[in-house]
N, C-alpha and C positions, 0 to 999 in steps of 0.2 A: 449609765449612759457614757460616762467618761472612761470607765474601765474596759468596756467592750463596744467600741464605736461601730462595729459591724452588725451588732444585734438589732433586730427590728424594735422600733419604739413600742409597737403594740404588745409584743411579748414582754417587754420590760414593764409596761403599765399594768398588765394583768398580774405579773409576778409580784409586784409590790402592793397589790390590793385594790387597784382601780377597777371599776366595772367595765371599762373599755377605753379605747384611744381618745374618744371625744372628751370624756371626763378628765383624763390625764392632761390633755392638751389645754383645757380651760384652766386647770389648776396651775400648770406650768406657766402659762402666759400671765395669769394673775400675779404670780410670785416674782417672775423674772422679767416680765415686760416684753417678751418675744415668744414666738411659737417654738415648740420643742423641735419641730422639723427644720427650723431656720438656724438652729445652733449647730456648729460644725463638730461639737463634742470635744474639741481640743483647745480652743481659745477661751479666754475668760468671759463670763457672762456680764459684759460691760454695760448692757442696757438694763440691768436689774434696777428696779425702782426702789427696792427696800433693802436689798442685800449688798453690802459693800465690804470689800476686803480691808483688813488693817492697812494703814498707810505704808507700813514698812515691808509689806509683802510684795516681792518682785515677781512678775509673771514673765518667764523667759520664752522667747520664740524657740521652736523645737530645735532649729539648727544651733542656736547659741547654747541651749540646754545640753545638747549632745556634746558640744565642744567642751563645755565646762565640766561635764561628767567625766569625759575622757581625761582632761587635765588633772582632775582629782583622783583618777584611778578607781572610779566606782565600779564595783563588781557585785552582782546579785548572786546569792546562793540560796538553796532551799534548805531550811532547817526545821526545827520543831520546838514548840512550846509544850513542855510536859505538864502534867497535872500540878496545879499549885493553888494556893490561897492568896488572893490579892487584897491587901488592906490599904485603903487610900482615903485622902481628903479630896473632895471635889472643889475646884476653884473656878469661879466665873470671872469673865473680863480680865484674863490673866496677862494680856499683852501690854508691854510697856509699863509695868508696875512691879511691886515686890511681893505680890500675893503668892506666887509659886515658891519664892524663897521662904516666905513665912510658913507655908504648908510643909516645905521640906524640913525646916528647923523643928516644927511641931512633931513631925514623924521621928526625927532623930531623938528628941526629948522623950517621946513615948517609948521608943526602943530601949533607951538607957534606963528608964524607970522599970521596965520589965526585965532588965538585964539580958537583952538580946543584942549581941554585937552587930553593928551595921555591916560588917564583913560577912556575916552569916546569912544575910538575906540579899536580895537584888533589887535595886531601885528601878522602878518602871514608871514612866509617864505615858498617859493615854489620852489622846485628844478625842472627844466625842463629836466634834463638829469640824466641818471643812471651812477654814477661815476665808477661802476664796468666795464663798457664797453666804456665809453667816455673819451678821453684824458682830463686831468685836465684843460688845457688852453681853452678847448671848453665847459666845463661845465658852465651852467648858473644857477643863483639862483636869484629869485625875492624876494626882501625885501620890505614889504609894510604893509599897515594897511587896515582893513576892516571897512567900514561904513555900518551898518545894514540898510536895507530898510524898515524893519518892526519894529515898536516901541515895539511890543510884541514878538520879536524874541525868539523862544523856542529852537533854535539849539545851537551848541557849542559856537558861538559868543555871543548869548544872555546869555548863561550860565555863561560865564566869566564876562560879564558886570554886571550881577545880583550879582555875588560874590563880586564885588566892590561896589555894591549898587548904580550903575550909570544907568542913563536913556539916550537913544539917541533921545528923543522927539524933542529937540531943535537943533540937529546937522545940520549944513549947509553942504549939500551934494556937494562935489567938482565936477567940470565939466572939459571938455577937454580944454576949453579956459584958465582955471586957471592952469591946470597941465602941458600941453605940453611945454610951454615956459621954465619950470623948469626941463625938462627932465623926468618928471613923466608920467607913463602910466596908463590908466584906463581900468579895465576889470570888466564887470558885470557878476556875478554868479547867476544862478538860483538855486532853492532848489535841494539838492543832498544828497543821502544817503552816509554815510561815516563809515568806520571801524575806531574806535578811540582807541588809546593806550596811556595811560598816562605814561610819562617818566620823571624821576627826576634824574639828574646826569651829569657827564661830557660827552664829545663828544663820548667816547667809549660806554657809556650807551645808548646814542642816536642811535649809529650805531647798537648795539645789538637789540634795539627795532624795527628799520626798517627792519633788516634782519629777525627777528622773524615774523613780519607782512607779509612780502612778501614770505618768503621761507617755513614757517611752517603753519601759520594760513590761508593764502589765498588759497593755493592749496587744503586744506581740508575743505574749508568753503562753497563750492557750489556757490561761487561768482567769478566774475572777475573784473578787474579794469574798471572803467568808462572812458570815453574819457576826462580825466582831470588829471593833475599830482597830486601825493601825496603832502601834505603840512604840515607845522608845525605851530600850533597855540600856541603862547606863553601865558601860564597861568600867569607867572610873567615875567616882561620885564627885559632887561639888566640893566635898571635904578635901579631895586630892588636888583638883585642878581649878576650882573656882567656878564662876558663872559666866565667864567670857569665852572660854574654850570648852568644847564638848567632845567626849569620846563615847560614842554610843552606837548601838545597833538600831537602825530603823527597821521595824518588823511589820509586815503586812500579812495577816492571815488569809490564806487562799484555798480555793477548791478548783480542781480541774474541770474545764468545760466538757 
């Protein structure tokens, strides 16, 4: 509903598995406290009875968001995520604590033990939930690394590896027998078109980038999200620049309407 404000609610309800508009409307009101038709699809769901955004999440009016995005020089381009194997730790309630950093250090230690250089893979963070409607303790975030399946990867993962002048030709691909005993999960991605937004700055800058991507660019783009969460590809890792400043690509998998 947020990504395509012009689409009929009935069509959306049927597409996601409800029997009809009435069933969807009852579920929406029970969850958010307002009728689906009463929401403008742009503002926050402030009347939600059970879903609250994290306290640090700032929801910008569209005019201010456009101004901040312009000041930051945000530009969206269409790129590609090529086939890769994503190996990750899933972290719950990751806002405002050190759980993501702990997951990252566990990843680095695992890579060192298997003699895989951190520069030969690409760090990717993937949020499974929308923090504007999901309680913080239920928000999950996957912290992991991507192993390219194609030595000539021309997508965003290959782009970052080439910037480091690294090749993945000799990489040992992890399997489930290696990963599962360590609490790591494997997910194989097929090639996917993605909207890419380069962001450099603190957490507030990252938040502005994601809001711009979802609330301004996407509804006007003629695209809608693919069946895959948005994710962050780290151009520079915390090893290089720490945890207060980020250099990353915000990536939104898309399909054309």
